[in-house]
C-alpha positions in Angstrom: -1.2 9.6 30.6 -0.7 13.0 29.0 -3.1 15.8 29.7 -4.2 17.3 26.4 -7.4 18.6 27.6 -6.7 22.3 27.7 -5.9 22.4 24.2 -9.0 20.1 23.0 -12.2 22.3 21.9 -15.7 21.4 22.9 -16.7 19.6 20.0 -20.6 20.2 21.0 -20.0 23.5 19.5 -20.0 23.5 16.0 -19.4 25.5 13.0 -19.8 25.5 9.0 -16.4 23.8 8.8 -17.7 20.5 11.1 -20.4 20.2 8.2 -17.8 20.3 5.7 -15.9 17.5 7.8 -18.7 15.7 8.5 -19.5 14.8 4.6 -15.9 14.5 3.6 -15.5 11.9 6.4 -18.8 9.9 5.0 -17.3 10.1 1.4 -14.1 8.8 2.4 -15.6 5.9 4.4 -17.7 5.5 1.6 -14.8 5.2 -1.1 -12.7 2.9 1.4 -15.4 0.4 2.4 -13.9 -2.8 4.9 -13.7 -4.9 2.0 -11.5 -2.4 0.0 -9.2 -2.0 3.1 -9.2 -5.5 4.0 -7.5 -5.9 0.6 -5.0 -3.2 1.2 -3.9 -5.3 4.4 -3.5 -8.1 3.1 -1.7 -7.1 0.2 0.7 -4.9 2.3 1.0 -8.0 4.7 2.3 -10.1 2.1 5.0 -7.5 1.4 6.1 -7.1 5.0 6.1 -10.5 5.9 6.2 -12.8 2.9 10.0 -14.8 3.0 10.1 -14.5 -0.8 9.1 -11.4 -3.1 9.4 -13.6 -6.0 6.2 -15.5 -4.9 3.8 -13.1 -3.9 0.6 -15.1 -3.3 -2.0 -12.2 -3.1 -2.0 -10.3 -6.5 0.7 -11.3 -8.9 2.1 -7.6 -8.5 4.1 -5.6 -5.9 2.6 -3.4 -3.3 2.7 0.2 -4.5 0.9 3.6 -4.3 0.8 6.7 -6.6 -0.3 9.6 -4.7 -1.9 12.7 -6.5 -1.5 16.1 -4.9 -3.9 17.7 -7.6 -6.9 17.7 -5.8 -10.1 19.3 -7.1 -11.5 22.1 -5.6 -14.5 20.1 -4.0 -16.2 22.0 -1.2 -14.8 25.4 -0.4 -13.2 25.5 3.1 -15.5 28.1 5.7 -14.2 31.2 6.6 -14.8 29.9 10.4 -12.6 27.4 9.9 -9.7 26.8 12.6 -6.1 25.8 11.5 -6.6 22.3 12.6 -10.1 22.0 10.7 -8.9 23.2 7.6 -5.9 20.7 7.8 -8.4 18.1 7.8 -10.4 19.2 5.3 -7.4 19.1 3.0 -6.4 15.4 4.0 -9.8 14.2 3.9 -10.1 15.5 -0.3 -6.5 14.0 -0.9 -7.5 10.9 0.7 -11.0 11.0 -1.8 -9.4 12.3 -4.6 -6.7 9.4 -4.9 -9.4 6.6 -4.2 -10.0 6.5 -7.8 -6.4 4.5 -8.0 -6.9 0.8 -6.8 -3.3 0.6 -5.1 -2.4 0.1 -1.3 -3.0 3.7 -0.4 -4.2 3.2 3.2 -6.4 5.9 4.0 -5.1 7.9 7.2 -4.6 11.6 8.4 -1.0 12.9 8.4 0.5 14.1 11.3 3.0 16.7 9.5 6.6 16.8 9.5 8.5 18.6 12.7 12.0 17.5 13.2 12.3 19.2 16.3 9.4 17.0 17.8 11.4 14.7 20.2 14.1 17.5 21.0 11.3 19.6 22.1 10.7 16.8 24.8 14.3 18.5 26.6 12.8 21.7 25.8 14.6 22.7 22.4 13.0 24.9 20.5 13.4 25.5 16.3 15.5 28.5 15.0 14.9 30.0 11.5 18.6 30.0 9.4 18.3 30.7 6.0 14.6 30.7 5.5 14.7 27.1 6.9 13.7 25.6 10.1 16.3 23.8 12.5 16.5 22.6 16.0 18.2 25.2 18.3 21.1 23.6 19.7 21.5 23.0 23.6 24.5 21.2 24.5 27.1 24.0 24.4 29.9 21.9 26.1 29.8 17.9 26.1 29.6 18.0 29.5 26.2 19.6 29.3 24.7 16.4 28.3 24.7 15.2 31.9 22.5 18.4 33.3 19.7 18.3 30.5 16.1 18.4 31.7 13.8 15.4 32.1 12.4 14.6 28.6 9.1 15.5 29.0 6.1 16.2 26.7 5.0 20.0 27.8 2.5 22.0 26.9 3.8 24.7 24.7 6.5 22.3 22.9 6.2 21.1 19.3 5.8 17.5 21.4 2.6 18.6 22.9 1.2 20.0 19.9 1.7 17.2 17.4 0.4 14.9 20.0 -2.8 17.4 20.4 -3.5 17.4 16.6 -3.2 13.4 16.3 -5.8 13.3 19.4 -8.4 16.0 18.0 -8.6 13.9 14.6 -8.9 10.6 16.3 -11.6 12.1 18.5 -13.2 13.9 15.8 -13.5 11.2 13.4 -14.9 8.9 16.2 -11.7 6.7 15.5 -13.1 5.7 12.2 -10.0 7.2 10.1 -6.6 6.2 12.0 -3.7 8.8 12.2 -0.1 8.1 10.9 2.8 9.2 13.4 4.6 12.4 12.8 8.2 12.6 11.8 10.2 10.6 14.5 14.0 11.4 14.0 16.2 8.7 15.3 18.4 8.8 18.3 21.6 9.6 16.0 19.6 12.8 13.9 18.0 14.2 17.2 21.2 14.0 19.2 23.1 15.8 16.4 20.6 18.1 16.1 20.7 19.0 20.0 24.4 19.3 20.0 24.7 21.0 16.7 25.3 18.8 13.5 28.8 20.3 12.5 30.1 19.9 16.3 28.4 16.5 16.7 30.2 14.7 13.8 33.5 16.2 14.8 33.0 15.2 18.4 32.1 11.7 18.0 35.8 10.3 18.4 36.7 12.7 21.0 33.7 12.4 23.3 31.8 9.2 22.9 31.0 8.8 26.4 28.7 11.5 26.5 27.9 11.0 23.2 26.4 7.7 24.1 24.7 9.2 27.1 22.8 11.5 25.0 22.0 8.9 22.2 20.4 6.9 25.2 18.0 9.8 26.5 17.0 10.2 23.2 16.2 6.7 22.6 14.1 6.4 25.7 12.3 9.7 24.6 11.4 8.4 21.2 10.0 5.2 23.1 8.4 7.2 25.4 6.9 9.5 22.6 5.7 6.6 20.6 3.7 5.1 23.9 2.1 8.6 24.3 1.2 9.0 20.4 -0.5 5.3 20.8 -2.3 6.7 24.0 -3.3 9.8 22.5 -5.4 7.8 19.7 -6.3 4.7 21.7 -4.1 2.7 19.8 -5.3 3.7 16.3 -1.9 4.6 14.9 0.1 3.5 11.7 3.5 3.9 12.8 5.4 5.0 9.7 6.1 8.7 8.1 8.3 7.4 5.2 6.0 7.8 3.7 2.6 8.2 5.2 0.5 6.1 3.0 1.4 2.6 3.9 -0.3 0.4 6.2 1.9 -1.3 8.7 0.9 -4.3 10.2 1.4 -4.5 14.4 4.3 -6.7 14.1 6.5 -4.8 12.2 7.2 -2.2 14.8 7.7 1.3 14.1 9.4 3.7 11.9 12.4 6.6 12.1 14.4 8.8 10.2 18.5 8.6 10.2 19.3 10.8 7.8 22.8 10.8 8.7 23.3 6.9 7.2 24.1 8.6 3.9 26.8 11.1 5.4 28.9 9.0 7.8 30.8 5.5 7.2 29.4 2.2 8.3 31.8 1.9 11.6 29.9 5.2 12.8 26.4 3.6 12.2 27.5 0.5 13.6 28.6 2.0 17.0 26.3 5.0 17.2 23.2 4.2 15.5 22.6 0.5 15.5 22.6 -0.3 19.2 19.8 2.5 19.7 17.9 1.4 16.7 18.1 -2.3 18.1 16.4 -0.9 21.6 13.7 0.8 20.0 12.8 -2.3 17.7 12.9 -4.4 20.9 10.5 -2.3 22.7 7.9 -2.4 19.2 8.8 -5.7 17.9 10.9 -4.2 15.1 12.1 -1.0 13.5 11.8 0.9 9.9 14.9 3.0 9.1 14.5 6.2 6.7 17.2 7.7 5.2 17.5 10.4 2.4 20.8 10.2 0.2 22.6 6.8 -0.6 22.9 3.7 1.7 24.8 1.5 -0.7 27.5 1.2 1.6 25.2 -0.4 4.6 23.3 -3.4 3.4 25.8 -5.7 5.2 25.4 -4.0 8.3 21.7 -3.9 7.9 21.1 -7.6 7.5 22.9 -7.9 11.0 20.5 -6.3 12.9 18.2 -8.5 14.6 14.9 -6.2 15.0 15.6 -4.3 11.4 12.1 -5.1 9.6 12.8 -2.3 6.6 14.4 0.3 5.3 13.3 3.3 3.0 15.0 5.2 0.4 14.8 7.1 -2.8 15.2 5.2 -6.1 17.5 7.8 -7.4 19.6 8.5 -4.2 20.2 4.6 -3.2 21.0 2.0 -6.3 18.2 0.0 -5.7 19.1 -2.9 -8.2 22.7 -3.2 -6.3 21.2 -2.6 -2.8 18.9 -5.5 -3.3 21.6 -8.1 -4.4 23.2 -7.6 -1.2 19.9 -7.3 1.1 18.9 -10.4 3.3 15.3 -11.2 1.7 14.0 -10.7 5.5 14.1 -6.8 5.1 11.4 -5.3 3.3 12.6 -2.4 0.9 10.2 1.2 0.8 11.5 2.8 -2.3 10.1 6.4 -2.9 10.3 8.4 -6.3 12.6 11.0 -5.4 13.3 14.2 -7.1 17.0 14.3 -6.1 20.0 12.7 -7.7 22.9 10.8 -6.2 25.7 9.5 -7.9 24.2 10.2 -11.2 20.9 7.8 -10.8 18.2 8.6 -13.0 15.1 10.5 -12.3 12.4 8.5 -13.1 8.7 9.3 -13.9 6.1 6.7 -12.1 5.9 3.9 -14.7 9.7 3.5 -14.8 10.0 3.8 -10.9 7.0 1.1 -10.4 8.8 -1.1 -13.1 12.0 -0.7 -11.5 10.5 -1.9 -8.0 8.6 -5.1 -9.8 11.9 -5.8 -11.7 14.0 -5.6 -8.4 11.4 -8.0 -6.5 11.0 -10.5 -9.4 14.7 -10.6 -10.0 16.1 -10.9 -6.4 13.0 -12.0 -4.0 13.5 -9.0 -1.9 10.4 -7.3 -0.8 9.7 -3.7 -2.3 7.0 -1.0 -1.8 7.0 1.1 -4.7 5.7 4.7 -2.9 5.5 8.2 -4.3 6.8 11.2 -3.2 4.1 12.8 -5.6 2.6 13.1 -8.9 0.6 15.3 -11.2 -0.2 12.9 -13.7 -3.6 12.9 -14.4 -5.6 10.0 -12.3 -7.3 8.4 -15.5 -8.1 5.3 -17.1 -4.7 5.3 -19.3 -2.5 6.0 -16.5 -4.3 4.1 -14.1 -3.8 0.9 -16.8 0.1 2.0 -17.0 0.6 1.8 -13.6 -1.0 -1.5 -12.9 0.9 -3.0 -15.7 4.4 -1.7 -14.3 3.6 -3.5 -10.8 3.2 -6.7 -12.5 5.3 -9.3 -11.3 
């Protein structure tokens, strides 16, 4: 068990921010009563586990989420609020603001995005390059993979900080609002960042033994961290970050990112990524893989995976219609509205994005979640009706 007590504040000592948090928690629980959460779970479970997306037995529409970040001011953030309290207040406001949309958004705390989380278990730290944070490489020579520190969750590193944030939010709400995972980079992504991305990609053919050793270590570290996250929130964890808006049934495993899907060939993915994703899937009963960019070259390989439950990509980065035609219907597609275009694919508004996902599910039988990056379109009766109509099968 990871000791998080040294950072956990004495919750018997209250400040003004606690009163704001308590009020918002009650409002969120009122906006999302048990009956509503059960409906969301039932609709989402059908998208995860049904055999054919053409026959959605629960609602006659696809599962979709529209997330609006234009949150009204609401209660002011007290001056005495700690950073973690400010974060909670902002996220509770977001949950409450989006409760006006009858979609599949599942209210839970986000844990933030830190690509260094798993590498920090090997004592890696961040460095800033061109105003962007990166993992500072620690592999100076291929042989260094054999002398890395044992992977542990050490205080003072990002892996410990993220775990503490999850535990705090869980404890502060007495487990009444669950917690999404942090950004879990997959084994290939973690190894590449620890090695140095450019050198790693160039060295795949020259040092396969060393790279497989590092990939194996990263896989075991990810598995250890997932167990630690579940423990920190007493199993009340929603194991997805792509995007942190969806309910995930227990039998659908856990999610990781593998953004290199988009930039390497399928033979590289088959040798250096798939075996390690499968190991994670075997440990947790399934795996969901996220990538940025196009993965239109990978459906056949993804279909061959034994533990793959879902893939996540953007509708303007991967050609959804083409991918779905080649996709095994057992795999769920989690498709977000992206602000980046790859290969000339159009940038869609929310209605167009939801309609594309619905038509794809209707025409191919592949199950599709339509999810957002964000929208600033107002939450009003007109837009709610537009989104609902677009989601119909």
